[in-house]
C-alpha positions as CSV (number, residue, x, y, z in Angstrom):
1,M,31.9,-178.8,55.3
2,K,28.5,-178.2,56.6
3,T,25.9,-176.6,54.0
4,I,23.8,-173.9,54.9
5,K,20.2,-174.3,52.9
6,R,18.7,-171.7,51.9
7,G,15.3,-170.5,54.8
8,S,17.1,-172.1,57.3
9,H,17.9,-170.3,60.0
10,D,21.7,-171.3,61.6
11,G,22.9,-169.6,58.3
12,I,25.9,-167.6,58.0
13,I,26.6,-163.8,57.3
14,T,30.4,-162.8,57.4
15,L,31.5,-158.9,57.7
16,T,34.5,-156.8,56.4
17,T,34.9,-153.2,56.4
18,D,37.1,-150.1,57.4
19,F,35.0,-149.1,60.3
20,G,37.7,-150.7,62.7
21,T,35.9,-151.3,66.6
22,R,36.2,-148.2,68.2
23,D,32.9,-146.7,66.9
24,P,29.0,-147.8,66.7
25,Y,29.4,-148.9,63.2
26,V,29.7,-152.7,63.7
27,A,27.8,-153.2,66.2
28,S,24.8,-151.6,64.7
29,M,25.2,-153.6,61.5
30,K,24.9,-156.8,63.7
31,G,21.8,-155.1,65.3
32,V,19.8,-154.8,62.1
33,I,21.1,-158.5,61.1
34,L,19.7,-159.9,64.7
35,S,17.1,-158.1,64.6
36,I,16.0,-159.6,61.8
37,A,17.6,-163.2,61.7
38,P,18.4,-163.6,65.7
39,D,19.9,-167.2,64.8
40,T,22.2,-166.6,62.4
41,T,25.7,-167.1,63.2
42,I,27.8,-163.5,61.9
43,I,31.9,-163.7,61.5
44,D,34.2,-161.0,61.1
45,I,36.4,-160.9,58.9
46,T,37.6,-158.1,59.7
47,H,37.1,-154.4,60.1
48,E,40.6,-153.5,60.4
49,I,40.8,-152.2,56.8
50,E,42.9,-149.7,56.1
51,P,40.3,-146.8,55.0
52,F,39.6,-146.1,52.0
53,N,41.1,-149.3,50.6
54,V,39.1,-150.7,47.9
55,L,41.6,-153.0,47.1
56,Q,42.7,-154.2,50.3
57,A,39.7,-155.0,51.3
58,A,39.0,-157.2,47.7
59,F,42.1,-158.8,48.7
60,I,40.9,-160.2,52.0
61,L,37.8,-161.0,51.2
62,Y,39.2,-163.1,48.0
63,R,41.5,-164.9,50.8
64,A,38.7,-165.8,53.5
65,V,35.7,-166.8,51.6
66,R,36.6,-170.2,49.8
67,W,36.9,-171.4,53.5
68,F,33.3,-170.9,54.3
69,P,30.3,-172.8,53.6
70,A,28.5,-173.2,50.6
71,E,25.7,-170.3,50.9
72,T,27.3,-168.2,53.6
73,I,26.2,-164.2,53.0
74,H,29.8,-162.4,52.6
75,V,28.9,-158.2,53.3
76,A,31.7,-155.9,52.5
77,V,31.7,-152.3,53.1
78,V,34.6,-150.1,52.2
79,D,32.4,-147.6,50.3
80,P,35.0,-144.3,49.9
81,G,31.6,-143.9,47.4
82,V,28.2,-143.8,50.0
83,G,25.7,-141.6,48.7
84,S,26.3,-141.2,45.4
85,E,25.0,-142.4,42.4
86,R,27.4,-146.3,43.3
87,R,25.1,-148.9,43.3
88,A,24.4,-151.6,45.5
89,L,25.2,-155.2,44.5
90,A,24.1,-158.2,45.7
91,I,26.0,-161.0,43.9
92,K,24.8,-164.8,43.4
93,T,28.5,-167.3,42.8
94,N,28.2,-170.6,42.6
95,Q,29.2,-170.8,46.8
96,C,28.1,-167.8,48.5
97,V,26.4,-164.7,47.6
98,L,28.2,-161.3,48.1
99,I,26.6,-157.8,49.4
100,G,28.4,-155.1,48.6
101,P,29.1,-151.3,46.8
102,D,29.6,-151.5,43.4
103,N,33.1,-150.5,43.5
104,G,35.1,-153.4,42.8
105,V,35.5,-154.9,46.0
106,L,33.1,-158.0,45.3
107,I,34.7,-158.8,41.9
108,P,37.2,-161.2,42.6
109,A,35.9,-163.1,44.9
110,A,32.6,-163.3,42.9
111,K,34.7,-164.5,39.6
112,Y,36.8,-166.8,41.8
113,F,33.6,-168.9,42.2
114,G,32.1,-168.3,39.2
115,I,29.0,-165.5,38.8
116,I,25.2,-166.4,38.7
117,D,23.3,-163.6,39.0
118,V,23.1,-160.2,40.3
119,R,21.1,-157.6,41.3
120,E,21.1,-153.8,42.3
121,I,19.4,-154.0,45.9
122,K,16.0,-151.9,45.4
123,K,14.3,-153.0,48.4
124,K,13.7,-150.9,51.0
125,F,14.1,-153.1,54.3
126,L,14.4,-149.9,56.5
127,D,12.3,-146.8,56.7
128,E,15.2,-144.6,56.9
129,I,17.9,-144.8,54.7
130,S,21.0,-142.4,55.7
131,H,23.1,-140.8,52.8
132,T,26.5,-142.3,54.8
133,F,25.7,-145.6,56.2
134,H,24.4,-148.3,53.7
135,G,26.3,-151.1,55.6
136,R,23.6,-150.5,58.5
137,D,20.2,-149.5,55.9
138,I,21.0,-151.4,53.2
139,F,23.6,-154.2,53.2
140,A,23.1,-155.4,56.9
141,P,19.5,-156.3,56.2
142,A,19.9,-157.0,52.8
143,A,21.7,-160.3,53.9
144,A,19.7,-161.2,56.9
145,N,16.6,-161.5,54.6
146,L,18.1,-163.4,52.5
147,S,19.3,-165.3,55.4
148,I,15.8,-166.5,56.8
149,G,14.7,-167.1,53.1
150,M,13.9,-164.2,51.1
151,K,14.4,-164.6,47.1
152,F,17.0,-163.0,45.7
153,E,15.4,-161.9,42.8
154,E,13.3,-160.0,45.1
155,L,16.7,-157.6,46.1
156,G,15.9,-156.1,42.7
157,P,16.7,-155.6,38.9
158,T,19.4,-157.4,37.3
159,A,22.3,-155.5,37.3
160,S,25.2,-155.4,34.1
161,N,28.3,-153.2,34.1
162,L,29.5,-153.8,37.0
163,R,33.2,-151.8,37.9
164,E,35.9,-154.0,37.6
165,L,38.9,-154.2,40.0
166,D,41.7,-156.7,39.7
167,F,44.7,-156.9,41.3
168,G,47.2,-155.6,39.1
169,I,49.4,-156.6,36.4
170,I,53.2,-157.6,37.1
171,E,56.1,-156.6,34.7
172,W,59.2,-158.8,34.1
173,I,61.3,-157.0,31.9
174,D,65.0,-158.3,31.7
175,E,65.9,-159.1,35.1
176,E,63.3,-156.8,36.7
177,L,60.3,-157.8,38.3
178,R,57.6,-154.5,38.7
179,A,55.2,-155.7,41.1
180,K,52.8,-154.3,43.5
181,I,51.3,-155.2,47.3
182,L,48.3,-156.2,48.2
183,H,48.6,-156.6,51.8
184,V,50.4,-156.1,55.0
185,D,49.6,-158.2,57.4
186,R,49.8,-158.1,61.2
187,F,53.4,-159.0,61.5
188,G,54.5,-156.9,58.9
189,N,54.6,-159.7,55.5
190,L,53.3,-157.9,52.3
191,I,51.7,-159.9,50.4
192,T,52.8,-159.1,46.8
193,N,50.4,-159.7,43.5
194,I,53.0,-161.7,42.0
195,P,51.7,-165.4,41.7
196,R,53.0,-167.9,43.9
197,K,53.8,-169.8,40.6
198,L,56.7,-168.1,39.7
199,Y,58.4,-168.3,43.2
200,T,60.9,-171.2,41.8
201,E,62.1,-168.7,39.1
202,I,62.1,-165.9,41.4
203,A,64.3,-168.3,43.8
204,S,66.6,-169.3,40.9
205,K,68.3,-166.0,40.6
206,E,72.0,-165.7,42.0
207,T,70.8,-162.5,43.6
208,I,67.7,-160.7,44.4
209,M,67.4,-156.8,45.5
210,I,64.3,-155.4,46.1
211,S,63.6,-151.6,45.4
212,T,60.4,-149.3,46.7
213,T,60.4,-145.5,46.6
214,R,62.6,-145.0,49.6
215,K,64.5,-148.4,50.7
216,T,66.7,-150.9,48.3
217,S,67.3,-154.2,50.2
218,K,68.9,-157.9,49.5
219,I,66.1,-160.9,50.1
220,K,66.9,-164.4,50.6
221,P,64.7,-166.9,49.4
222,A,63.3,-169.3,51.8
223,H,60.5,-171.2,52.8
224,S,60.0,-170.1,56.0
225,Y,60.7,-167.5,58.5
226,F,63.1,-169.4,60.7
227,E,65.2,-169.5,57.6
228,G,66.1,-165.9,57.3
229,K,68.8,-164.8,60.2
230,P,66.7,-161.7,62.5
231,K,65.9,-158.8,60.7
232,E,66.7,-160.5,57.5
233,L,64.0,-159.6,54.7
234,L,62.9,-163.0,53.1
235,I,60.5,-163.8,49.4
236,L,58.7,-167.0,50.2
237,P,55.8,-168.6,48.2
238,G,53.5,-168.3,51.1
239,S,50.3,-169.9,52.3
240,G,48.1,-168.5,49.6
241,E,48.2,-167.9,46.0
242,F,51.0,-164.8,46.3
243,I,54.6,-164.5,47.2
244,E,55.4,-163.3,50.0
245,I,57.9,-160.4,51.7
246,S,59.1,-160.9,55.0
247,C,61.4,-160.3,57.6
248,N,62.1,-163.2,60.5
249,K,61.5,-161.8,64.0
250,G,60.2,-158.3,62.3
251,S,58.3,-156.0,59.7
252,A,59.4,-156.1,56.6
253,A,56.4,-153.2,55.9
254,E,59.0,-151.1,58.6
255,L,62.0,-151.9,57.2
256,L,60.9,-150.9,53.6
257,A,58.5,-148.9,54.4
258,V,55.5,-149.4,52.5
259,K,52.1,-149.9,52.7
260,P,49.5,-151.9,51.1
261,G,49.2,-150.9,47.5
262,D,52.6,-149.5,46.5
263,T,54.5,-150.8,44.0
264,F,57.9,-152.0,44.2
265,I,60.8,-153.6,42.0
266,L,62.9,-156.6,42.4
267,R,66.0,-157.1,40.4
268,F,68.5,-160.0,39.3
269,G,71.7,-160.6,38.7
270,S,75.2,-161.2,39.7
271,S,76.6,-157.8,39.9
272,F,75.0,-155.9,43.2
């Protein structure tokens, strides 16, 4: 992979938001970035995070950032606390810079690479700063200025006591495993917080049932979607670090009536 040298004019800035694409918000951020750093490559990770869903945004960012070249700048704006006393942060890691609100959205990705330095963004880049659009007025110009060579330390003072966020714990008690849904992808696959390393043990169970607040169904261990009959629920090791609940040629999210952040129970046994 190409390494981007700080101060070059071909740097990469990524954007992750819950803004969607029907409004001018994303375009406004890109306009600010390109006005400051016209040769920057802007990559949209996604703008389809569920509104205000910080956990989902943190997960998407965590999964995506590792595939980018060194020194990429990642901006994440899922910010229900905009306009409050929450801080605007920039986190320098061993691989990249992460910029966004101090609500935990940056933390899993930052910890994945290892945190070197954290700054509260105090430097004012635009003449006017709104109370409701820090993505355009603070985060985008901070990223753009870093991409053209501004020193990281110039952003503001060192920040500590960051708001933490993790993907939750799983509880395995007797023949039940309680877990959480981190993300629902376009196909309705449920990405859970169950580590992939547990797949072999789970798949060895004679029978597996999944229970949500509205549905209970049997699921079949598999390694790929084609191994199930149409509309059959499957549990797979997935392509990342976490186990997935899927449905061959259907939506597991619709079948189980769940969304990101919901909890569920896997039950194991031979008496169902």
